[in-house]
Each structure stands twice: as C-alpha cells, then as structure tokens.
C-alpha positions as CSV (number, residue, x, y, z in Angstrom):
1,M,61.3,102.1,101.5
2,R,64.1,103.9,99.6
3,D,66.4,101.9,97.4
4,D,69.3,104.3,97.5
5,K,72.6,102.5,97.3
6,I,75.9,103.8,98.4
7,P,78.3,103.2,95.6
8,A,81.2,100.8,96.2
9,F,84.6,102.3,96.6
10,S,86.3,102.4,93.2
11,L,89.5,103.9,91.9
12,T,88.6,103.3,88.3
13,E,88.5,107.0,87.3
14,Q,91.7,107.8,89.2
15,V,93.5,104.9,87.7
16,A,92.3,105.8,84.2
17,A,93.7,109.3,84.6
18,L,97.1,107.8,85.7
19,R,97.1,104.8,83.4
20,P,99.8,106.0,80.9
21,E,102.1,107.0,83.8
22,L,101.5,103.7,85.7
23,E,102.1,101.6,82.5
24,D,105.3,103.5,81.8
25,A,106.6,102.8,85.3
26,W,105.5,99.1,85.1
27,H,107.4,98.7,81.8
28,R,110.5,100.4,83.2
29,V,110.5,97.9,86.1
30,L,110.0,94.9,83.8
31,D,112.6,96.1,81.3
32,S,115.2,96.7,84.1
33,G,114.7,93.3,85.7
34,Q,115.1,95.0,89.1
35,Y,112.0,94.3,91.1
36,I,113.4,94.9,94.5
37,L,115.1,98.2,95.5
38,G,115.8,99.2,91.9
39,P,116.0,102.6,90.4
40,E,112.2,103.0,90.5
41,V,112.1,102.5,94.3
42,E,115.0,105.0,94.7
43,A,113.2,107.6,92.5
44,F,110.0,107.0,94.6
45,E,111.9,107.5,97.9
46,Q,113.5,110.7,96.6
47,E,110.1,112.0,95.5
48,V,108.6,111.3,98.9
49,Q,111.6,112.9,100.6
50,S,111.1,116.1,98.7
51,L,107.3,116.0,99.2
52,L,107.6,115.6,102.9
53,G,110.7,117.7,103.4
54,V,112.6,114.9,105.2
55,P,116.3,113.9,104.7
56,A,115.7,110.2,104.3
57,V,112.9,107.7,103.6
58,G,113.4,104.0,104.2
59,V,111.4,100.9,103.7
60,P,109.3,101.3,106.9
61,M,108.3,104.8,105.8
62,V,107.4,103.6,102.3
63,R,105.4,100.7,103.8
64,M,103.5,103.1,106.0
65,L,102.8,105.5,103.1
66,C,101.6,102.8,100.8
67,S,99.3,101.2,103.5
68,W,98.1,104.4,105.0
69,P,95.0,104.8,102.8
70,C,93.9,101.3,103.9
71,R,94.2,101.9,107.6
72,P,90.6,102.9,108.2
73,F,89.6,99.5,106.8
74,T,91.9,97.4,109.0
75,S,92.3,96.9,112.7
76,G,93.5,94.4,115.3
77,P,96.9,93.0,116.1
78,A,97.3,91.2,112.7
79,T,97.2,94.5,110.9
80,R,99.5,96.5,113.1
81,W,103.0,97.4,111.9
C-alpha cells in the first residue's frame, strides 16, 4: 500500500512573497482609522476596474472577486450570494 499524501492547500509561499506589501496595506488601514470604505477600498476598486476594463466596481463585485477562489469548496443555499 502506498503512503503518498496529497499536500494540504497552503498559501504560505504566496503570502511570504507578498508579506511586505500586505503589511504595508494593513498599517495604512490601521493608521487611517478607516476600516470600512476608506481610501484602501477605493484604491482596490480602481485597480480592479482597470484590470477588468469596467467603468465601475461596487461592493457586490468586490465580494464576488474576494470569494471567487473559495467557490469550488462551497455549495448549497447558505453559500449562494
């Protein structure tokens, strides 16, 4: 019997590569005191707009983009948007 194991899903390497950028963003949010719809959210929306080539991105679009990578792991009425 083989004892090959499938490695667990881990973002450790990806997060390590982005750690300085993520920490800078985290500190900007903490320093501004604007945790909801502050300048960081506006900058994120503008970045997504230019990436997708759309005129506007709102909260539903941001929610979809943030949860999209998890969609294969969820199903059923409680997880539908």
